[in-house]
Every structure is written in structure tokens, then in C-alpha cells.
C-alpha positions, 0 to 999 in steps of 0.5 A: 091883294093876292089873297083877294084875288085868289079868294075871288078866283078859287070860290066866288068865280066857280060860284058865279058860273054855276049860279047862271045855268046855261039855257038847255032845252028840257029833255023828256026822259021817257021819250028819250028812253023809248027812242033808244029802246026802238033803236036797239030792237031795230039794230037786233032785228036787223042782225036776225034778218041778215043771219036768216037771209044769209042762211037762205042764200047759202041753201040755194047754192049747192056745192058742186053740180049735178053732173060732178060729185066729190066721192072723197077728198083727203089732205096730203099736205098743208094746202094740197089734197087729192080728190076722187071725183065722178063725172058721167059715170067715170071716176077721176083722181085729182090733185089740188094744190094752190101753186099747180091748181088741179091735176088729173092724177089717174082716170080709174077704168072701173069705179071704186065701190062705195064703202058699206057702213062698218057693222061695229064701231071701233072701240075707243080705249082709255088711257087707263087701259093702254097703261094696263096693257103696256104694263102687262107687256 
């Protein structure tokens, strides 16, 4: 009796379930492929449009105003920095930190002249040159 039940459950039942397919609607693979490709192209086009729009929006926002100009900025710590600002012809040395905000360090009586570009670029020496010079010493 056990063999009959095992044979019926193991062999006949899965075959019987496979013989009667469920009612599935016919799927047109060409139309489905076209729908997937159009959706993919729409998402890619949306990504490019958002990137283009983001660049256009950033171009309209200018860093700083027309009356205030940052001449130079230099970090003096992990989060602290000093900035040389020009406001209406007057130059200010300002310290910026996350805890203290902005603080005027010095008001310059005479403006700092803009540096002229260096005439000769500094020579970048390789490790071999530094080692050769060190051996000569």
C-alpha cells in the first residue's frame, strides 16, 4: 500500500499537474520587448535631462555677489580657514570656523597687490634626482 501511495504521489501527481496548464494570457514578446526598450530609453533621457538642468541651474548662481570678492582663501586647520575679501575697495582678513562663524581679523589700510604670474615654472625633481643630490652631500 505504501508503495502505491509513494508511486502515485511521486510520479503521477506531478505529471497530472503539469498536464493541465493554467490559463495564461498570450504574451506578444515583440510588444513586450518594445515596451521595455521605450521605458529604458525614457529613464536614460530623464537622467540626461536632470543633469543638463542641474548644470544650467548652477550656471545662474554665481559664487559671491558683485560687491564682495574673495581674493584668496587658505585653510589653517581641519575646518578653519582665513579669507582675504575685498568689499568696495577695502580689503578684510576674515577668519571662518564652524563654531565661531566669521570674525574680522584685520582691515588692511593698503590693498594687497595681485600677484603677477611667475615667469618660470618651478622645476619638479624626480626621486632619482633627490637621491643623487643626497648621495653627493
